[in-house]
Residue, then its C-alpha position, 0 to 999 in steps of 0.5 A: x098240448x096244442x093251442x086252440x085256434x082263435x077267431x080271425x077277423x077274416x075267418x067269418x062270413x061277415x066282416x067287421x062293418x058289414x050291415x045285416x038284416x035279421x030275417x025273422x025280425x027285420x032288425x038291422x045290425x052292424x058287425x063290430x068284430x069276430x071274437x072268442x067266447x072266453x069259457x069255450x074259445x068258440x068264435x062269436x060275432x059282436x054286433x050292434x043294433x042300428x036302431x037301438x045301438x045295443x051291443x050283442x054277441x052271438x056264436x058264429x055258427x048261429x050268425x051264419x046259419x041263415x038268420x041274418x042276410x047281408x044288405x048292401x049299403 
């Protein structure tokens, strides 16, 4: 039985520290890290709201499907 591949911080479209804008809501977020969902080992982003400072987790596939765009500093 082979061990599943865990998330690599450099594997994602967005790197830790990247600033993003949610296309639908216009909210601004900062990527904290790329992690693994414990139950499924699915790669997921941990990101922080730059307005409210709430912390969120979203599957990597959703983060990279066009919902978020990279913004310049």
